[in-house]
C-alpha positions, 0 to 999 in steps of 0.5 A: 500499500502506498502513501503519498503526500502532494502540494496541490494548487486549487484552481480558480472556482472552489471557495477555498482556493479562492478565499485562502489567496485572498487571505494568504496569511490564514491557515486553513485546516479541512477537519473532516469533508463528506461529498454529496451529489454536486456538493459537499460538507466540510468542517474547516478550522481557520487561524488568522489574526482577523477571522470575521473578514475571512468569514464574510468572504466565505459567505459571499463566495458563489459556491457556498450554499450555507455556512455556519460558525461552530466554535470561535476564540481568539485568532481561530474559528471553526465553520461548517460549510456546504459548497458547490465544486468540493474539488478534492472531495470529488478527485478522491471519490473518482480515483477510489482513495481516502484523503486523510484528514486534516487538509492544510491550505494556505494561499491556495495550495493544499497539502494533501496526504492519500493512501491506497494501492500504487494504481489508485494513487496514480490515478488520484494524481490523473484526476487532479490533472483533469480538473486542471490542478496542478500539484507537486509529489513530495514523497510516496512510500510504502505504508505498513501496518505492523502488528495488524494480525496480533491478537487482542491479548498480544496488543494488550500486553504490548501496549502495557509494555510500551507505556511503562517503558519497557522498550525505553532506552534505558528501560523504565520497567522491568519484564517482571513489572510488566507481567505484574501489571498484566497479571501473568507470569513473567514466563508467559510475559516474556513468551508474548512479547517474543512472538509480538516482536517477531510478528511486528518485525516480519510484517514491517520487513515484508512491506519494504521494497526488496531492491538494493540500496546504495548507502553511498548515494543520498538520493537512493533512500529505498522510497518508491516514487511516482514518475 
């Protein structure tokens, strides 16, 4: 599975691109977003010295059908918006990849993280080009889920060991103390953690690219990249 980070220049039209360019020093964070037929709902956190002019610009934008302030503090406001032309949501839906939240936008440029198989991630880039959105790829790398096959009991012991500092350097907790907190024998605790370590390491290694790395070349970091 691939994880990619892109810097997407939002074209003219979508409100968040237009408004963020109008207020280039403001920070927009899309916390949640849900696309619907022809429109989209989003919860957006805005950080700026003055937020009232930004809220007025949002309300006045032609693609906004509804907006309401959900929370407000000094220099920060959270607003729920319903808007036409939900560009990034529509592109992600078309490519079949989820966008990881939050998405940060500054001065018309969005930092977008997407996760999926390589074909779908590449399709996301193609879909951006189709709607006229320029983008740069910051990185593409393998995303792993070490521990995905651990049992509930193994997770319990592992979390206890991590939380109490068993894997810290130097260690803050002994194996005996971990076993006591979990309520099992020291020998059982040792066996469980050994199985956990073996599983996690094997899953991690299985997801690494199987190709030689030239350690003398700083450009070869073992990360697969979209060409």
